[in-house]
C-alpha positions as CSV (number, residue, x, y, z in Angstrom):
1,M,114.7,97.8,144.8
2,A,115.3,100.4,141.8
3,T,113.8,96.8,139.9
4,T,110.7,95.3,139.6
5,L,110.7,91.3,139.2
6,V,107.8,89.1,139.2
7,D,107.6,85.3,138.3
8,V,104.0,85.5,138.1
9,L,102.9,81.8,136.0
10,V,99.1,80.9,135.0
11,H,97.9,77.9,133.3
12,V,94.8,79.8,131.3
13,V,92.0,77.6,129.7
14,F,89.1,78.8,127.7
15,S,86.8,77.1,124.6
16,T,85.1,78.0,121.8
17,K,81.8,79.1,121.7
18,N,79.3,76.3,122.6
19,R,82.1,73.9,122.8
20,A,81.7,73.6,118.9
21,N,84.3,71.2,117.5
22,L,87.0,74.0,115.0
23,I,90.0,73.3,116.4
24,S,91.3,70.3,114.3
25,Q,94.8,69.0,114.2
26,E,95.1,70.6,111.1
27,R,94.4,74.4,112.3
28,E,96.8,73.9,115.1
29,L,99.5,74.1,112.8
30,K,98.8,77.9,112.1
31,L,96.9,78.8,115.4
32,F,99.2,78.4,118.4
33,P,101.6,79.9,116.5
34,Y,99.7,82.9,115.5
35,I,98.2,83.1,120.1
36,T,102.3,82.6,120.9
37,G,102.6,85.9,118.9
38,V,99.5,87.7,120.4
39,V,101.2,86.2,124.2
40,R,104.7,87.5,122.9
41,R,104.5,90.9,121.1
42,L,102.8,91.2,125.2
43,N,105.8,90.7,126.6
44,S,104.6,87.4,128.0
45,R,105.9,83.7,127.5
46,V,104.0,80.3,126.2
47,L,105.6,77.9,128.4
48,A,102.9,74.7,127.5
49,L,100.0,75.6,124.6
50,N,98.4,72.8,123.1
51,G,94.4,71.4,123.2
52,V,91.5,69.7,121.7
53,E,88.8,70.8,119.0
54,D,86.4,72.3,121.3
55,H,88.7,74.1,124.1
56,M,92.6,75.0,124.3
57,H,95.3,75.3,127.5
58,I,98.0,78.1,128.2
59,L,100.7,77.9,130.3
60,V,102.0,81.9,130.2
61,S,104.6,83.5,131.9
62,L,102.8,86.7,132.9
63,A,104.5,89.6,132.4
64,K,105.1,92.5,134.9
65,T,102.3,95.3,132.9
66,I,99.1,93.5,132.2
67,A,96.9,91.5,133.7
68,V,95.9,88.6,133.3
69,S,92.0,89.0,131.8
70,E,94.0,91.6,129.1
71,L,96.2,88.9,128.0
72,V,93.3,86.3,128.0
73,R,90.9,89.2,125.9
74,E,93.5,90.5,123.5
75,V,94.7,86.5,122.7
76,K,90.7,85.7,122.2
77,K,90.0,89.0,120.5
78,S,93.3,88.9,118.0
79,S,93.5,85.1,117.3
80,S,89.7,85.4,116.2
81,R,89.2,88.0,113.8
82,W,92.2,86.8,112.8
83,I,90.6,82.7,111.8
84,N,87.7,85.2,110.6
85,T,90.2,86.7,108.2
86,T,92.6,84.3,106.7
87,G,88.8,82.3,105.9
88,L,90.5,78.9,107.8
89,Y,87.1,78.1,108.9
90,K,83.7,78.9,106.5
91,D,81.2,80.2,108.8
92,P,82.3,82.4,111.8
93,F,84.9,81.4,114.4
94,A,84.6,83.0,118.3
95,W,85.7,81.6,121.5
96,Q,83.5,81.6,124.8
97,R,83.1,85.0,126.7
98,G,84.9,83.4,129.6
99,F,88.5,81.9,130.6
100,G,89.6,79.8,133.3
101,A,92.9,81.6,134.9
102,F,95.1,79.1,137.6
103,S,98.1,80.1,139.9
104,V,100.8,77.8,139.1
105,S,103.9,77.7,141.5
106,Q,107.3,76.9,139.8
107,S,107.1,73.4,141.9
108,N,104.6,72.7,140.1
109,L,105.6,73.2,136.3
110,C,106.5,70.8,134.9
111,E,103.3,68.6,136.2
112,V,101.1,71.4,134.3
113,R,102.9,71.5,131.5
114,R,102.7,67.7,131.6
115,Y,99.6,68.6,131.7
116,I,98.9,70.4,128.0
117,A,100.9,68.9,127.0
118,S,98.7,65.4,127.2
119,Q,95.6,67.2,126.5
120,K,94.5,65.1,123.4
121,E,95.0,61.4,125.5
122,H,94.0,63.4,128.4
123,H,90.6,64.2,126.2
124,K,89.2,60.3,125.4
125,R,88.7,59.7,128.5
126,M,87.1,63.2,129.8
127,S,85.1,66.6,127.9
128,F,85.6,69.6,128.4
129,Q,83.1,69.8,131.4
130,E,84.7,67.9,133.4
131,E,87.9,68.6,132.9
132,Y,86.9,72.1,133.4
133,L,85.0,71.7,136.6
134,A,87.4,68.9,138.2
135,L,89.8,72.1,137.3
136,L,87.4,74.5,139.6
137,R,87.4,72.7,142.4
138,K,91.2,71.5,143.0
139,H,92.1,75.0,143.1
140,R,88.9,75.8,145.2
141,I,87.6,78.8,143.5
142,D,82.8,79.4,144.4
143,F,81.6,79.0,141.1
144,D,77.3,78.7,140.2
145,E,77.7,75.9,136.7
146,R,74.0,78.3,135.7
147,Y,77.5,81.0,134.7
148,I,79.8,79.5,133.6
149,W,78.3,77.7,130.1
150,D,78.3,79.6,127.2
């Protein structure tokens, strides 16, 4: 077979440094399109993107030429640099060091899109920490809670 065809869908979650409430709805209007552009430059596609004041969720169709860690590193690096050079924030902005990435099947795509779209409503009932721990457990990822928060 001469052509390489892939379908890799990934739900990525990461927070602001120390889970600071820095992403207002007004800032989202500029930040979300910027992040979408970064993902597009990496030959990948944003299928859903949303978040609240202290974290983001991105559903990505990953290009066949890039690793998840490389995509997230570039999204976080580029967006924090952009935020810090545009004056969008008065204080220096940074994302947390780590991230969560969860595989998504085509059969579950619509459900994950709905989940990401409902973030603002969802977080009226649950904190980021509670949500993140629930995602790790749902996906059966081994973790030591001492090392997942920064």
